[in-house]
N, C-alpha and C positions, 0 to 999 in steps of 0.2 A: 533540496527538496521543493523549494517554492517557486524554481523556475521552471514551471510546467512544460513551456514549449520546448524544453531540451530533453525531455523525458524519451522521446524516440530515439535518441543519440546513445543513451545509455542504459536504459530499461527493457531487458531482453524480450518481454512480451508486449510491449506498448508498440503500437502501429502507428497511430495517430494521437495526437493530444488536441483536444479542442479547448483551451484556457478561455480564462477571465480574468477579472481583477480579483487578485487573491485576498478575501477579506472574510471575516466570519459570516456565515450565512450564504455566501457565494456558491453558485452551484457550476460544476464544469463537468465534462466527458472525455473521455477516452476510448479507442478502438483497442482492445486487449485480445491477446490469444493466449491468457493464462489458462485457459481449459481448451486449447488447441484450434476451437473455432472463435473466428472474429466477432466479439460482441462489443456493442457501444454500451459503455458503462458510466452511471453518474455518480458523481461525488459530491457531497455537502460537506463545506468547510465549517466544522464545528468550533475549532479554536484556532486563532491564528497570532502567534506573538513572534514577530521576526527575529531570527538567529536564535530562539529558543525552543517553541513548540509550534506543531502544525498537526491538526487532528482533523480527520473525515470520517464521514458515516458513508457507507456505499450500499443502496438497497439493490439485491441481487436478483437475477431472475429466479421466478418460482418461488418468491417470498422470502429468500434468504436474506442476511443482514452480515455486513462486514464493517469494522471500524479499523482504521489506521491512525496510530499515536507515534509520530516522531518528536524526541525531545533532543536538544542540543546542550552541550554543555563544554567548556575548557577546564580541563586538568592539567596544570603545569604546561608542559608544551605540547600536548596531546587534545586534539578536539575529539569528543566523544559524541555518538549519535545512539540514541536507544530507540529503537523500532518495536513497535508490539502491534501484530496485526491480530485481530478477533474476529470470529464469525460463527454465526449461528446459521445453518440451513434449513433449519425448522423441523429438527428430528433427530432421535439418535442414531438411525440408520444412514440418513444423508450425511450427518456430521462425521460419522465412522467411515464411511465409502469416499463420497466426492469430496468430505472435508480431509480424508488422508491425501487425496490427489492435490487438493489446495495447497496443503502444508507442505508438499514436498517440490510443487513449482513454485511456492513463494521462497523456498530454500534455494533454489536454482537461481532465482532472480536476485536473491541478495548476494549471493557469492560471486555472480557474473556484474552486478552494477557496483558492488562494493569490495573490490578485489583484496582489500587490506583487512578485511574483518577479521577480528581476533578470536571473537566468541559468539557463539548462538546458543541460547536455551529455549527448549520447549517447556512453555507452562501450561499448567492445567486449571 
């Protein structure tokens, strides 16, 4: 998750990655087609603990906000990644409409990028 330059190789909607040194407070950009139209998206690294946690804040167009939280742990012979994507698009109607589309696209991304994924849950 922290080898940003590799994202376009496995991340379904990532066209280009403009990485920087990954540390807390760092800013990097990508070009994504998550909503079908290529958009340059800013990411701010909130928390970085190598091999344990990687959290980013993503200010979205039109005032929306998204948070990515990835946590990693080892359980016996299995590696576990917990991924939490949270967004607020600035209102109930936007969250219910555009949010529903975003949720579906994120699930497509997860299934394509992590084909061995055993479980996914929608939390409210």
